[in-house]
C-alpha positions in Angstrom: 20.2 39.2 44.7 19.7 35.6 43.7 15.8 36.3 42.3 17.3 39.7 40.2 19.8 37.4 38.8 17.8 34.7 37.4 15.3 37.6 35.9 18.5 38.2 34.3 18.8 35.4 32.8 15.2 35.3 31.5 15.1 38.6 30.1 18.4 36.6 28.4 16.8 34.0 27.3 14.0 35.4 24.8 13.2 33.3 21.9 11.9 29.6 23.0 12.4 26.6 21.1 12.7 24.3 24.0 10.9 24.8 27.5 12.5 23.3 30.9 9.7 22.5 33.3 11.1 22.9 36.4 10.2 20.4 39.4 10.8 21.5 43.0 13.3 19.2 45.1 14.9 20.3 48.4 17.9 22.1 47.6 18.5 21.6 43.6 15.5 21.9 41.4 15.7 19.2 38.7 14.2 19.6 35.3 12.0 18.4 33.1 12.2 18.7 29.0 10.4 18.4 26.1 11.9 17.9 22.7 10.8 16.4 19.2 12.0 13.9 17.1 16.0 14.0 16.2 16.6 16.4 18.8 20.8 16.2 19.7 21.5 14.6 22.8 23.5 17.3 24.5 22.9 20.8 24.1 25.1 24.1 26.2 23.5 27.6 26.4 25.9 30.4 27.3 24.9 33.8 28.1 27.8 36.0 29.4 29.7 34.1 32.3 26.5 31.7 33.0 26.6 28.4 31.3 23.8 26.0 31.7 24.7 21.9 30.4 21.6 20.3 29.5 21.9 16.0 28.7 18.6 15.5 27.6 17.6 11.7 26.1 16.4 10.7 22.2 13.0 9.6 23.6 10.3 11.5 22.0 8.5 13.3 24.7 8.9 14.2 27.8 11.9 13.4 30.0 12.5 13.6 33.9 15.8 14.0 34.0 17.7 12.4 37.2 19.0 14.5 40.0 22.3 13.1 39.1 22.0 14.4 35.6 20.3 17.5 36.5 21.3 21.1 35.0 24.2 22.1 36.4 25.1 26.0 36.7 28.7 27.1 35.9 28.8 30.8 37.5 30.8 32.9 40.0 27.3 33.7 41.3 24.7 30.5 41.8 21.7 31.2 39.8 18.6 30.6 42.0 14.9 29.3 40.4 12.1 31.7 41.7 9.0 29.2 43.2 6.8 31.2 40.7 8.6 30.3 38.1 7.7 26.8 36.1 9.6 27.5 32.5 12.6 28.1 31.7 13.8 29.0 28.0 16.4 28.6 25.9 17.5 31.6 23.0 16.9 30.7 19.6 20.0 30.9 18.6 21.4 27.6 19.9 21.7 25.4 17.3 18.8 23.0 18.0 17.1 21.3 15.3 13.6 22.7 13.8 11.8 19.6 14.9 12.7 20.8 18.6 10.8 24.3 18.1 7.7 25.3 19.6 5.6 21.8 19.8 7.3 18.6 19.4 6.3 16.9 16.2 4.9 13.4 15.9 7.1 10.8 14.4 6.1 10.2 10.9 4.5 7.2 9.5 6.5 4.7 7.9 6.3 4.3 4.8 5.1 1.1 3.1 7.2 -0.7 0.0 6.7 -3.6 -1.7 8.9 -5.0 0.0 6.5 -5.3 3.1 4.1 -7.0 0.6 5.8 -10.4 0.6 3.5 -11.7 2.5 0.2 -10.7 0.1 0.3 -12.6 -3.1 -2.1 -11.1 -5.8 -3.6 -13.3 -8.3 -2.3 -13.8 -11.9 -5.4 -14.7 -13.9 -5.4 -16.8 -17.0 -4.7 -15.5 -20.6 -6.8 -16.9 -23.6 -6.7 -17.2 -27.4 -9.3 -16.9 -29.9 -10.0 -19.1 -32.2 -8.8 -21.6 -29.3 -5.6 -23.7 -29.0 -5.0 -23.5 -32.8 -4.4 -20.2 -35.0 -4.9 -19.4 -39.1 -1.8 -18.4 -40.9 -1.8 -14.7 -41.6 -5.2 -14.1 -39.9 -6.1 -12.8 -36.7 -5.8 -14.3 -33.6 -7.5 -12.9 -30.7 -5.9 -12.5 -27.3 -7.0 -11.1 -24.2 -7.0 -11.7 -20.1 -9.3 -11.9 -17.1 -7.0 -10.8 -14.5 -8.9 -10.0 -11.3 -9.1 -6.6 -8.6 -9.0 -8.4 -5.6 -8.7 -7.3 -1.7 -6.4 -9.5 0.6 -6.2 -9.4 4.5 -3.1 -10.3 6.9 -0.6 -8.6 8.8 1.1 -5.3 7.4 3.7 -4.0 10.0 2.2 -5.6 12.7 -1.0 -4.6 12.3 -4.1 -5.8 10.9 -4.1 -4.8 7.0 -6.1 -4.9 3.8 -4.2 -4.5 0.9 -5.5 -4.1 -2.7 -4.0 -5.3 -6.0 -5.9 -4.3 -9.5 -3.9 -4.3 -12.8 -3.2 -1.4 -14.8 -0.5 -2.7 -17.8 -0.5 -6.2 -19.8 2.3 -6.8 -21.5 2.4 -9.7 -24.2 4.5 -11.8 -26.0 3.0 -13.6 -28.8 5.8 -16.3 -29.3 7.4 -15.2 -32.4 9.7 -12.5 -31.6 6.7 -9.6 -31.4 5.3 -8.3 -28.4 2.9 -5.3 -27.3 1.8 -3.6 -24.3 -1.6 -2.3 -23.5 -3.4 -0.2 -21.3 -6.5 -2.8 -21.4 -6.8 -7.0 -20.8 -8.7 -7.4 -24.2 -11.8 -9.5 -24.4 -13.6 -12.0 -26.5 -14.8 -11.3 -30.0 -18.3 -12.3 -28.8 -18.1 -9.7 -25.9 -16.6 -7.0 -28.2 -19.7 -7.4 -30.7 -17.2 -8.4 -33.5 -17.4 -11.5 -35.8 -14.5 -14.1 -35.6 -11.2 -13.5 -37.1 -11.7 -9.8 -36.6 -8.4 -7.9 -36.0 -8.6 -6.4 -32.3 -5.9 -4.1 -29.8 -4.6 -7.1 -28.4 -5.1 -9.7 -31.5 -2.0 -10.8 -33.3 -1.1 -12.3 -37.2 1.1 -15.3 -37.1 3.5 -15.5 -40.2 4.7 -19.0 -40.3 3.1 -22.3 -39.4 4.3 -24.1 -36.0 3.4 -24.5 -32.5 4.4 -21.4 -30.1 3.9 -20.3 -27.0 2.3 -17.2 -25.5 3.5 -15.4 -22.7 1.6 -12.6 -20.9 2.9 -10.1 -17.9 0.7 -8.0 -15.9 1.7 -5.5 -13.7 -0.4 -5.0 -10.6 -0.2 -1.5 -8.6 -1.4 -2.0 -4.9 -2.8 0.3 -1.8 -3.6 -0.8 1.8 -5.5 0.7 4.3 -5.8 -0.1 7.9 -9.0 0.0 10.3 -11.2 0.4 7.0 -9.5 3.7 7.0 -8.2 6.0 3.4 -6.3 3.7 0.8 -2.8 4.7 0.6 -0.9 3.8 -2.5 2.6 2.1 -3.0 5.1 2.9 -5.0 5.8 0.5 -7.7 4.3 -2.5 -9.3 4.1 -6.3 -9.2 4.3 -8.5 -12.0 2.6 -11.7 -12.0 2.6 -14.4 -14.9 -0.3 -16.1 -16.0 -0.1 -19.9 -17.4 1.5 -19.7 -20.8 -0.9 -20.1 -23.9 0.7 -23.3 -26.7 -1.0 -22.4 -29.9 -0.4 -24.0 -32.7 -0.8 -22.5 -36.0 -2.4 -24.2 -39.1 -2.3 -22.7 -42.5 -5.7 -22.0 -44.3 -6.9 -22.2 -47.9 -10.3 -21.2 -49.0 -12.6 -23.4 -51.4 -15.8 -24.0 -52.7 -18.0 -27.0 -51.0 -21.2 -28.8 -51.5 -22.6 -29.1 -48.9 -20.7 -28.2 -45.7 -17.5 -30.7 -44.9 -18.8 -31.3 -41.7 -22.5 -33.7 -43.0 -20.3 -34.4 -46.0 -16.7 -35.3 -45.3 -16.6 -37.0 -49.0 -17.9 -33.6 -50.7 -16.5 -31.7 -53.2 -13.5 -29.7 -51.5 -13.8 -31.7 -48.4 
């Protein structure tokens, strides 16, 4: 009689998002339940006048439910489990999260944010101006940055990791109210094969004499990896600030001299 009743229950419980594996005991069977992440800790199955109540832990994986909290059968007729039947399936219509269905999923890796990289410090590099510590009024002063791309080693999420920082944008403030943003760091006149006082994508012309302070902000992107694996990008950028540049802006007048002024400062026009 008990074996036939069990066969009727198993026939009614057709679709199986959750598997309960029985463990033989002396009088009552305890159950072992496989659940995925974020499963509800309590599930109730009702079939006709049979109620199977399962209390489960949230922990991922297989949990042995103690005998004191083993599933209880509430029915006029007890439900027997066949010694040859090792799995009891719950019907699909039970409200169980999708993660519990079929094979349980592995927990997803935690997303790394810029906040997690707080112990890693990218180098700011330096900002350079040409011709040097001075600039000529109404003539181009050339600016460029020496910003390194570097890999730092440290601890990330309690594991050894490497973090790669690299520049993606340069924000120039020329100190006279003029700003510009470039996707390249710029380069010296010589590196570009240009004569001095030539306009470049990062050059600027000052319209007033005086002393100014030019500043640069560099946006650094980041990516990380564990155990020499693939690089994983981190959303967002980190702003770094090279030391500022102080410039003296002079007015320039063109005159004819003979000979050059350095060898003969008292020559005509010097």
